[in-house]
N, C-alpha and C positions, 0 to 999 in steps of 0.2 A: 875701414883700415885695420881694425883689430882682427878681422877674419883673414886678411892677407898677411899681415905682419904683426902678430900678437905681442911681440916683445918691444916694439917701437915705442919710445916715450912720446907722450902727447902733452903739449902745453896749451892750455886754454887762455886766450886773450879775450877779455870781455869788458863790456861797459855795464853789465847787469849788476844789480845789487847782490851782496854776499849770499843772501838767502836762496836766490835762484841758482847761484854757483854751487852751493852745497848739494843741490839736487842732482847735478851731473857728476859729483865726486864718486858715485858708484861705478863710474867707468874707469876708475883707477888712473887718474891723470898724474903725470909727472909733476905738474905744478899749474898754478893759475897766476895770471897777471892782469890786474885791473887797470883799465884805461882811465885817465891818461897815465902813461908810464914813460920813463926815460930810457934812452938807449943803454945806459949803464945798468938799469934794473933788468932789462931784457938780456943783456950780455951775461949778467951774473946768474940769472936763472937758467939760461941755456948751458953755461959752463957747468953749473952745479948738476944739471940733469945729465949731461954727457959723461961726467965723471962718476955719476952714480953714487 
């Protein structure tokens, strides 16, 4: 996706432990959301990401 649209924000939703998530931070993610999460947490992160 970065090759096609490098400026698009990417949010990672994962059930992995934080240590493994840190390894993918090099991809300059807009944010991460650990499972389980609420719809309010998702909405807040999406809103924050889109507003920049």
